[in-house]
BANUTOR-933960 format. One record per atom (N, C-alpha, C, O, CB): x, y, z; residue in one letter; atom name. Coordinates in steps of 0.2 Angstrom, whole numbers, plus 5000, padded with zeros to 4 digits. Glycine has a CB too. Layout:
// residues N
node x X y Y z Z aa A at CA
...
//
This chain:
// residues 71
node x 4939 y 5019 z 4888 aa X at N
node x 4946 y 5016 z 4889 aa X at CA
node x 4944 y 5010 z 4890 aa X at C
node x 4939 y 5008 z 4893 aa X at O
node x 4951 y 5019 z 4894 aa X at CB
node x 4950 y 5007 z 4889 aa X at N
node x 4952 y 4998 z 4889 aa X at CA
node x 4956 y 4999 z 4895 aa X at C
node x 4961 y 5003 z 4895 aa X at O
node x 4956 y 4994 z 4881 aa X at CB
node x 4954 y 4995 z 4902 aa X at N
node x 4960 y 4994 z 4905 aa X at CA
node x 4963 y 4986 z 4905 aa X at C
node x 4959 y 4981 z 4906 aa X at O
node x 4958 y 4996 z 4913 aa X at CB
node x 4967 y 4984 z 4905 aa X at N
node x 4971 y 4977 z 4907 aa X at CA
node x 4971 y 4975 z 4914 aa X at C
node x 4976 y 4976 z 4918 aa X at O
node x 4980 y 4978 z 4906 aa X at CB
node x 4965 y 4972 z 4917 aa X at N
node x 4964 y 4969 z 4925 aa X at CA
node x 4969 y 4964 z 4925 aa X at C
node x 4967 y 4958 z 4925 aa X at O
node x 4956 y 4966 z 4927 aa X at CB
node x 4977 y 4965 z 4923 aa X at N
node x 4983 y 4959 z 4922 aa X at CA
node x 4985 y 4958 z 4927 aa X at C
node x 4985 y 4953 z 4930 aa X at O
node x 4989 y 4959 z 4918 aa X at CB
node x 4987 y 4966 z 4930 aa X at N
node x 4993 y 4965 z 4936 aa X at CA
node x 5000 y 4968 z 4935 aa X at C
node x 5004 y 4970 z 4940 aa X at O
node x 4995 y 4957 z 4938 aa X at CB
node x 5001 y 4967 z 4925 aa X at N
node x 5007 y 4967 z 4925 aa X at CA
node x 5006 y 4976 z 4923 aa X at C
node x 5009 y 4980 z 4926 aa X at O
node x 5011 y 4961 z 4921 aa X at CB
node x 5003 y 4977 z 4917 aa X at N
node x 5001 y 4983 z 4913 aa X at CA
node x 5000 y 4991 z 4917 aa X at C
node x 4994 y 4993 z 4919 aa X at O
node x 4995 y 4980 z 4911 aa X at CB
node x 5004 y 4993 z 4918 aa X at N
node x 5004 y 5000 z 4920 aa X at CA
node x 4998 y 5004 z 4921 aa X at C
node x 4995 y 4999 z 4921 aa X at O
node x 5007 y 5002 z 4916 aa X at CB
node x 4994 y 5008 z 4921 aa X at N
node x 4990 y 5012 z 4920 aa X at CA
node x 4992 y 5018 z 4920 aa X at C
node x 4995 y 5020 z 4925 aa X at O
node x 4986 y 5011 z 4922 aa X at CB
node x 4991 y 5023 z 4913 aa X at N
node x 4992 y 5026 z 4911 aa X at CA
node x 4990 y 5034 z 4913 aa X at C
node x 4992 y 5039 z 4910 aa X at O
node x 4991 y 5024 z 4907 aa X at CB
node x 4987 y 5035 z 4917 aa X at N
node x 4985 y 5042 z 4919 aa X at CA
node x 4979 y 5040 z 4925 aa X at C
node x 4976 y 5034 z 4926 aa X at O
node x 4982 y 5046 z 4911 aa X at CB
node x 4978 y 5045 z 4929 aa X at N
node x 4972 y 5044 z 4935 aa X at CA
node x 4968 y 5043 z 4932 aa X at C
node x 4967 y 5047 z 4927 aa X at O
node x 4971 y 5048 z 4940 aa X at CB
node x 4963 y 5038 z 4935 aa X at N
node x 4957 y 5036 z 4934 aa X at CA
node x 4953 y 5035 z 4942 aa X at C
node x 4956 y 5033 z 4947 aa X at O
node x 4957 y 5028 z 4930 aa X at CB
node x 4946 y 5036 z 4942 aa X at N
node x 4942 y 5035 z 4945 aa X at CA
node x 4938 y 5028 z 4944 aa X at C
node x 4936 y 5028 z 4938 aa X at O
node x 4939 y 5040 z 4944 aa X at CB
node x 4937 y 5024 z 4947 aa X at N
node x 4935 y 5016 z 4947 aa X at CA
node x 4928 y 5016 z 4950 aa X at C
node x 4927 y 5019 z 4956 aa X at O
node x 4941 y 5012 z 4952 aa X at CB
node x 4922 y 5013 z 4947 aa X at N
node x 4916 y 5012 z 4951 aa X at CA
node x 4914 y 5005 z 4950 aa X at C
node x 4913 y 5000 z 4953 aa X at O
node x 4910 y 5017 z 4950 aa X at CB
node x 4913 y 5006 z 4943 aa X at N
node x 4912 y 4997 z 4938 aa X at CA
node x 4914 y 4997 z 4933 aa X at C
node x 4915 y 5001 z 4929 aa X at O
node x 4905 y 4995 z 4937 aa X at CB
node x 4914 y 4991 z 4931 aa X at N
node x 4920 y 4989 z 4924 aa X at CA
node x 4916 y 4983 z 4921 aa X at C
node x 4911 y 4980 z 4924 aa X at O
node x 4929 y 4984 z 4927 aa X at CB
node x 4917 y 4981 z 4915 aa X at N
node x 4919 y 4976 z 4912 aa X at CA
node x 4923 y 4971 z 4913 aa X at C
node x 4929 y 4971 z 4912 aa X at O
node x 4920 y 4977 z 4908 aa X at CB
node x 4922 y 4967 z 4915 aa X at N
node x 4931 y 4962 z 4916 aa X at CA
node x 4931 y 4958 z 4908 aa X at C
node x 4937 y 4957 z 4907 aa X at O
node x 4930 y 4954 z 4924 aa X at CB
node x 4927 y 4956 z 4905 aa X at N
node x 4927 y 4954 z 4898 aa X at CA
node x 4920 y 4957 z 4895 aa X at C
node x 4916 y 4960 z 4898 aa X at O
node x 4928 y 4946 z 4897 aa X at CB
node x 4919 y 4954 z 4890 aa X at N
node x 4913 y 4957 z 4886 aa X at CA
node x 4906 y 4955 z 4891 aa X at C
node x 4902 y 4958 z 4890 aa X at O
node x 4912 y 4954 z 4877 aa X at CB
node x 4905 y 4951 z 4894 aa X at N
node x 4901 y 4948 z 4897 aa X at CA
node x 4902 y 4948 z 4904 aa X at C
node x 4899 y 4944 z 4906 aa X at O
node x 4901 y 4942 z 4895 aa X at CB
node x 4906 y 4951 z 4909 aa X at N
node x 4906 y 4951 z 4915 aa X at CA
node x 4904 y 4958 z 4916 aa X at C
node x 4906 y 4962 z 4912 aa X at O
node x 4912 y 4948 z 4919 aa X at CB
node x 4901 y 4961 z 4922 aa X at N
node x 4900 y 4966 z 4924 aa X at CA
node x 4903 y 4967 z 4932 aa X at C
node x 4901 y 4963 z 4936 aa X at O
node x 4893 y 4966 z 4924 aa X at CB
node x 4907 y 4972 z 4935 aa X at N
node x 4908 y 4970 z 4941 aa X at CA
node x 4909 y 4977 z 4943 aa X at C
node x 4913 y 4981 z 4941 aa X at O
node x 4913 y 4965 z 4944 aa X at CB
node x 4902 y 4978 z 4950 aa X at N
node x 4903 y 4985 z 4954 aa X at CA
node x 4907 y 4986 z 4959 aa X at C
node x 4906 y 4980 z 4962 aa X at O
node x 4897 y 4987 z 4957 aa X at CB
node x 4911 y 4990 z 4962 aa X at N
node x 4915 y 4989 z 4967 aa X at CA
node x 4910 y 4993 z 4974 aa X at C
node x 4906 y 4998 z 4972 aa X at O
node x 4923 y 4991 z 4964 aa X at CB
node x 4912 y 4993 z 4980 aa X at N
node x 4909 y 4994 z 4986 aa X at CA
node x 4906 y 5002 z 4986 aa X at C
node x 4900 y 5004 z 4987 aa X at O
node x 4915 y 4994 z 4992 aa X at CB
node x 4914 y 5006 z 4984 aa X at N
node x 4915 y 5012 z 4985 aa X at CA
node x 4921 y 5014 z 4977 aa X at C
node x 4923 y 5010 z 4973 aa X at O
node x 4918 y 5012 z 4993 aa X at CB
node x 4921 y 5020 z 4976 aa X at N
node x 4925 y 5020 z 4969 aa X at CA
node x 4932 y 5021 z 4972 aa X at C
node x 4934 y 5022 z 4978 aa X at O
node x 4922 y 5027 z 4964 aa X at CB
node x 4935 y 5020 z 4968 aa X at N
node x 4944 y 5020 z 4969 aa X at CA
node x 4947 y 5025 z 4965 aa X at C
node x 4945 y 5026 z 4959 aa X at O
node x 4947 y 5013 z 4966 aa X at CB
node x 4952 y 5027 z 4968 aa X at N
node x 4958 y 5031 z 4962 aa X at CA
node x 4961 y 5028 z 4960 aa X at C
node x 4964 y 5026 z 4965 aa X at O
node x 4962 y 5037 z 4963 aa X at CB
node x 4962 y 5026 z 4955 aa X at N
node x 4970 y 5023 z 4952 aa X at CA
node x 4972 y 5028 z 4949 aa X at C
node x 4970 y 5032 z 4944 aa X at O
node x 4970 y 5018 z 4946 aa X at CB
node x 4981 y 5028 z 4955 aa X at N
node x 4985 y 5034 z 4950 aa X at CA
node x 4989 y 5033 z 4944 aa X at C
node x 4991 y 5028 z 4941 aa X at O
node x 4989 y 5038 z 4953 aa X at CB
node x 4991 y 5037 z 4943 aa X at N
node x 4995 y 5035 z 4936 aa X at CA
node x 5002 y 5029 z 4937 aa X at C
node x 5006 y 5030 z 4942 aa X at O
node x 4998 y 5044 z 4932 aa X at CB
node x 5003 y 5024 z 4934 aa X at N
node x 5008 y 5019 z 4936 aa X at CA
node x 5007 y 5013 z 4941 aa X at C
node x 5011 y 5009 z 4944 aa X at O
node x 5013 y 5023 z 4938 aa X at CB
node x 5000 y 5014 z 4943 aa X at N
node x 4997 y 5008 z 4946 aa X at CA
node x 4997 y 5004 z 4943 aa X at C
node x 4999 y 5005 z 4937 aa X at O
node x 4991 y 5008 z 4948 aa X at CB
node x 4996 y 4998 z 4945 aa X at N
node x 4994 y 4991 z 4940 aa X at CA
node x 4988 y 4988 z 4945 aa X at C
node x 4989 y 4986 z 4951 aa X at O
node x 5001 y 4984 z 4938 aa X at CB
node x 4982 y 4987 z 4941 aa X at N
node x 4978 y 4985 z 4946 aa X at CA
node x 4976 y 4975 z 4942 aa X at C
node x 4979 y 4973 z 4937 aa X at O
node x 4969 y 4993 z 4946 aa X at CB
node x 4971 y 4973 z 4946 aa X at N
node x 4972 y 4965 z 4944 aa X at CA
node x 4966 y 4964 z 4948 aa X at C
node x 4965 y 4968 z 4953 aa X at O
node x 4979 y 4959 z 4946 aa X at CB
node x 4961 y 4959 z 4945 aa X at N
node x 4953 y 4958 z 4948 aa X at CA
node x 4955 y 4950 z 4950 aa X at C
node x 4956 y 4946 z 4945 aa X at O
node x 4946 y 4960 z 4942 aa X at CB
node x 4955 y 4948 z 4955 aa X at N
node x 4956 y 4943 z 4960 aa X at CA
node x 4951 y 4942 z 4966 aa X at C
node x 4950 y 4946 z 4970 aa X at O
node x 4962 y 4944 z 4963 aa X at CB
node x 4948 y 4937 z 4966 aa X at N
node x 4944 y 4933 z 4969 aa X at CA
node x 4938 y 4937 z 4973 aa X at C
node x 4936 y 4936 z 4979 aa X at O
node x 4949 y 4929 z 4974 aa X at CB
node x 4935 y 4941 z 4968 aa X at N
node x 4930 y 4946 z 4968 aa X at CA
node x 4934 y 4954 z 4974 aa X at C
node x 4932 y 4956 z 4979 aa X at O
node x 4924 y 4941 z 4971 aa X at CB
node x 4937 y 4954 z 4971 aa X at N
node x 4939 y 4962 z 4971 aa X at CA
node x 4945 y 4965 z 4968 aa X at C
node x 4949 y 4961 z 4967 aa X at O
node x 4940 y 4965 z 4977 aa X at CB
node x 4945 y 4972 z 4968 aa X at N
node x 4950 y 4973 z 4963 aa X at CA
node x 4957 y 4976 z 4968 aa X at C
node x 4957 y 4978 z 4973 aa X at O
node x 4947 y 4978 z 4957 aa X at CB
node x 4961 y 4974 z 4964 aa X at N
node x 4968 y 4975 z 4969 aa X at CA
node x 4973 y 4977 z 4964 aa X at C
node x 4975 y 4975 z 4959 aa X at O
node x 4971 y 4968 z 4973 aa X at CB
node x 4973 y 4987 z 4970 aa X at N
node x 4978 y 4989 z 4967 aa X at CA
node x 4987 y 4990 z 4969 aa X at C
node x 4989 y 4991 z 4974 aa X at O
node x 4975 y 4993 z 4966 aa X at CB
node x 4990 y 4989 z 4964 aa X at N
node x 4998 y 4987 z 4968 aa X at CA
node x 5001 y 4993 z 4963 aa X at C
node x 5003 y 4993 z 4957 aa X at O
node x 5002 y 4977 z 4968 aa X at CB
node x 5003 y 4999 z 4970 aa X at N
node x 5007 y 5005 z 4967 aa X at CA
node x 5014 y 5001 z 4966 aa X at C
node x 5015 y 4995 z 4967 aa X at O
node x 5009 y 5013 z 4971 aa X at CB
node x 5018 y 5008 z 4964 aa X at N
node x 5024 y 5006 z 4961 aa X at CA
node x 5029 y 5006 z 4965 aa X at C
node x 5034 y 5005 z 4963 aa X at O
node x 5025 y 5011 z 4955 aa X at CB
node x 5029 y 5008 z 4973 aa X at N
node x 5031 y 5005 z 4978 aa X at CA
node x 5032 y 4998 z 4980 aa X at C
node x 5037 y 4996 z 4983 aa X at O
node x 5029 y 5007 z 4981 aa X at CB
node x 5025 y 4994 z 4977 aa X at N
node x 5024 y 4988 z 4979 aa X at CA
node x 5020 y 4985 z 4986 aa X at C
node x 5020 y 4980 z 4988 aa X at O
node x 5029 y 4986 z 4978 aa X at CB
node x 5016 y 4994 z 4987 aa X at N
node x 5011 y 4993 z 4990 aa X at CA
node x 5004 y 4989 z 4989 aa X at C
node x 5001 y 4991 z 4984 aa X at O
node x 5009 y 4999 z 4991 aa X at CB
node x 5002 y 4985 z 4991 aa X at N
node x 4994 y 4983 z 4987 aa X at CA
node x 4989 y 4983 z 4993 aa X at C
node x 4989 y 4981 z 4999 aa X at O
node x 4995 y 4975 z 4983 aa X at CB
node x 4982 y 4987 z 4989 aa X at N
node x 4976 y 4987 z 4990 aa X at CA
node x 4973 y 4983 z 4988 aa X at C
node x 4974 y 4980 z 4982 aa X at O
node x 4974 y 4992 z 4990 aa X at CB
node x 4968 y 4982 z 4992 aa X at N
node x 4961 y 4975 z 4988 aa X at CA
node x 4954 y 4982 z 4991 aa X at C
node x 4955 y 4985 z 4997 aa X at O
node x 4960 y 4963 z 4995 aa X at CB
node x 4949 y 4981 z 4987 aa X at N
node x 4943 y 4985 z 4984 aa X at CA
node x 4939 y 4981 z 4985 aa X at C
node x 4936 y 4980 z 4979 aa X at O
node x 4944 y 4988 z 4979 aa X at CB
node x 4935 y 4976 z 4990 aa X at N
node x 4931 y 4972 z 4987 aa X at CA
node x 4925 y 4975 z 4982 aa X at C
node x 4923 y 4980 z 4981 aa X at O
node x 4929 y 4968 z 4993 aa X at CB
node x 4922 y 4969 z 4979 aa X at N
node x 4918 y 4970 z 4974 aa X at CA
node x 4910 y 4969 z 4979 aa X at C
node x 4909 y 4964 z 4982 aa X at O
node x 4919 y 4964 z 4967 aa X at CB
node x 4904 y 4978 z 4977 aa X at N
node x 4898 y 4975 z 4981 aa X at CA
node x 4895 y 4969 z 4976 aa X at C
node x 4892 y 4964 z 4979 aa X at O
node x 4893 y 4980 z 4983 aa X at CB
node x 4895 y 4969 z 4968 aa X at N
node x 4891 y 4967 z 4965 aa X at CA
node x 4895 y 4963 z 4957 aa X at C
node x 4898 y 4967 z 4953 aa X at O
node x 4887 y 4972 z 4964 aa X at CB
node x 4894 y 4957 z 4956 aa X at N
node x 4898 y 4955 z 4949 aa X at CA
node x 4893 y 4951 z 4948 aa X at C
node x 4891 y 4948 z 4952 aa X at O
node x 4905 y 4952 z 4949 aa X at CB
node x 4891 y 4951 z 4942 aa X at N
node x 4886 y 4948 z 4936 aa X at CA
node x 4887 y 4946 z 4930 aa X at C
node x 4891 y 4949 z 4927 aa X at O
node x 4881 y 4952 z 4935 aa X at CB
node x 4884 y 4942 z 4926 aa X at N
node x 4885 y 4938 z 4919 aa X at CA
node x 4881 y 4944 z 4915 aa X at C
node x 4876 y 4946 z 4918 aa X at O
node x 4882 y 4929 z 4918 aa X at CB
node x 4883 y 4946 z 4906 aa X at N
node x 4878 y 4949 z 4906 aa X at CA
node x 4876 y 4946 z 4901 aa X at C
node x 4879 y 4944 z 4896 aa X at O
node x 4878 y 4955 z 4907 aa X at CB
node x 4870 y 4945 z 4902 aa X at N
node x 4867 y 4940 z 4895 aa X at CA
node x 4865 y 4945 z 4888 aa X at C
node x 4864 y 4951 z 4888 aa X at O
node x 4859 y 4936 z 4898 aa X at CB
node x 4865 y 4942 z 4884 aa X at N
node x 4865 y 4948 z 4877 aa X at CA
node x 4858 y 4942 z 4873 aa X at C
node x 4855 y 4943 z 4867 aa X at O
node x 4877 y 4950 z 4870 aa X at CB
//
């Protein structure tokens, strides 16, 4: 499944995030897995995933590691 971490596009269903590729060459691993509910918006800001709930509440989840993927 592809997720747009643009802070605008709502997530279509509940997800459990633990790691993801921000783009084809950059991998991010979170400190702890995060449940993202349907309707939440997700963005990647300053080394952390920011989840914005439909009611406007923001939650920041820090990354434990991020790195460029060399091919």
